[in-house]
N, C-alpha and C positions, 0 to 999 in steps of 0.2 A: 286343161280342156280335154274332154274325152273324144276319142276318134269317131269319125262318121260311121265306120263299120262296126263299132262296138256293140255287142248284143244288148238288147233292151234290159235284160235282168242284171247285167253287169253295170249298166249305166245307172239303174235304180239303186244298186248296192253302193256305188260310189257316191251318189247324192246323199244317201242315208248316212254313210260314215262321215262324209264331209260335214253334214249338219250335226251329227253326233259330236264331232270334234269341236266345232264352233260353239255349240251350246254348252258342252261340258266344260270347255276352257273358260267360257264367260261365267258360268256358275261358280267354279272353283276359285277364280281370281276375283270374285266379289262384284261382278257387274250387276247382279240382281239382288244385292244386299239391301238396297234402298228402294227398289221398284218392284212391282208385282211381276211374276213370270207370265209371259203372254199366253193367250189361248192358242190352241192348235191352228185355228183359222188365222190369227194374227201372225203366228210364226210362219205359216205357209206363204202368206203375202209378203212378209219381210224378207224371207229367204228365196222367194221365187220358185218354190217347189210345190209338189202336190200334197194334199192332205195325207195321203197314205205314207209318203216319205216322212212327213212330220210326225205322224202317229208312231211309226216304227222307231224313229230317233228318240222320241219321248219315252217310249216303252223301254228302250235300252238304257236310258239315263235313270229310269225308275228302278231297273234291275241292279244298277250300280249304287243305288241308295241316295242319289242326288236329288231326285224328285219324288213326290207322292201325289196321288190324285185323291181328293177328298170330296164327298158329296156336297154340293152347293157351294164349295169353296174353290173348285177347279184344281189345277195343277200348281203345287207350291214347292219351293226350294227347301230341301231338308238341311238341318244343321250338320256340321262336319262329323258329329258323333254317329250319324246314321250312314255316312259314306263308306263304301267298301274300299278301305285304304290299301288293300292288297291287289286291287285291280290295276293292271298295267296302264290303262288309260287314265285312271284317277291319279296314279303316281306321276305320270307324265304331266298332267295338268297342274298338279301341285308345284312342280318345278317352275311354273310360270307365275306363281304367286310372288308377292313382295317378300323379300328375304325375311325369314323368321328364325331367330335363334332357338325359340321353343321347339319348332318343328325339327330343326337340326338335332337338338338334344333328344327328342323323342325317337327319331330315327336311330340314333346311336345307342340309346338305351335298349331298343329292340335288338339291335345287332349284338350287343354284348350278352344278351340272353340266349342268342341262337348260335352265333359263329364260333365261340370257344368250344361248344359241345360238338358242332359239326367237325371242327378240327380234330377233336379228340377221337371221334368216330373214324375220321379219315385215317388217323394214325393206326387204327386197328384193322380197317377193312379195305383201304385204298389199293387198287391194282397198280401194276407198274405203269399202265397207260394213264391212270388217274394222276399218279405222281408226276409223270412226264408233262401233263397239262398244267399242273401247278408250277412246275419248274419253268415251263415256257412262259407263264405269266410273270414270274420273277425276272426272267431274261428280258422280257419286254419292258419291265420297269427299269432295269439297268440301262437298256437302250434309250429309254425315255429321258433318263438323266443326262445322256449325251446328246439329246436332241434328235434321236433317230426313231422315236415312236411317240405315241400320244400318252401323256402321263395318266390321264383319267381312264382311258380305255384299257390300258395295261393293268392298272390297279384293279379295275372291275374284273378283268379276265382272271387275275390271281384269286380274288375272293370267290368268284363264281365257281372256279375250278375246285376249290375246297368244299363248297356246298355240295357239288355234284360228286366229289370223291367220298363223301360220307355214305353214299349209296342208300340214303334215306330220302324217299320221294318228297316228304314234307319239307325237309331242310332245303332240298333243291328248288322247291317252289318259292323260296325267299330270294331268288336271284334278282327279280325285278325290284324288290324292296332294297336290297343291298346296292344295286345300281343307282337307284334314286337317292339313297343316303349318301353315296360317294359323290354324286353330282352336286348335291346340296353342300356337302363338306368342302368341295373344291371352291364353290362360290364364297365360302367363309374363309378358308385357310389361305386363299390367294391374297387376302387383305393383310395377312400376318406375315411380315417380311421374313424371308428365310425358311418359311414352313412348307415343306413338301413331304410326300409320303416317304417314310424311312425304309429304305431298301434293306438295311441290316435287320430291322425288326421283322420285316416280312420273310427274310432269309431264315430267321430263327424258327418261324412257324413251319416253313418248308422242311428244315432239317429235322424237327421233331416228328413231323409226319413221315418223312422218308425213312427215318430210323426206327419207327414204330413205338414212339413214346407218347401215349395219349395225354398223360398228365402234363408233360412239357408242352405239348401242342396246345392244350387248353390254356395253360398259363401264358404262353407266348401270344396267342390270339387275344386273350383278355387284356394283356398289357398294351397291345397295339391299339385296341379300341378305347381302352381307358385313357390313353394319352390324348385322344381326340376330345373325350368328355372333360378332362382336366383343362384342356385349352379353351373349350367353350365356357366353362365356369370362370376361368381366370380373365376371359375377355369380355364377359357380359357387362354391359354398361359402357364399354369402351368402343364397341362396334357401332358405327353410325349406320342408320338405315340407308338402303339404296335410293337414289333419286328416282 
């Protein structure tokens, strides 16, 4: 609940983003797959907000590719092929969908196209501070194995540090995709007994970057992600859907 003294413009922004989140999550998780998307008037009434708040939220969802407005047809939900899958909000909402091994595979296919090259670049251009951040991510992973850190967040920190150490702004922009991919992977690998992120495999990536060997860094990162893809392929058909 917003505070009584909160500025009106801030209150309106909170209402807009609250509605954006609720509608975006509903669209991505399939709530509107079988029913028409409501009109702005219907949405305003359902959500108890003004038409201007509704209009702004719909405009933002349209910009993300989730909705489109068509003459005489109103606002309609777009297929996933039209969604901006690199948008942080869309990625967040995707994680609320029913588990999909196809989505997990596609996430990791993208990762294997990006992260090995980012690691190779990092081996060439990373500063001492960049390398220290990667090393800190690995230390956190080691601590997580002892129960002293979060396994997922430490893994994400390691991979994001490498993307940023590439000193390539485009690679760095993939941090949200990598985070979403790892969060999805955890939901999958948690069901495979004894499967956790391999600290030695991550250490091999760090060593190659730290010693300035781009080819070794590329190969080590490719091996790390390929292992996940192999696990996905070997487990397909054996993984039961979530209830």
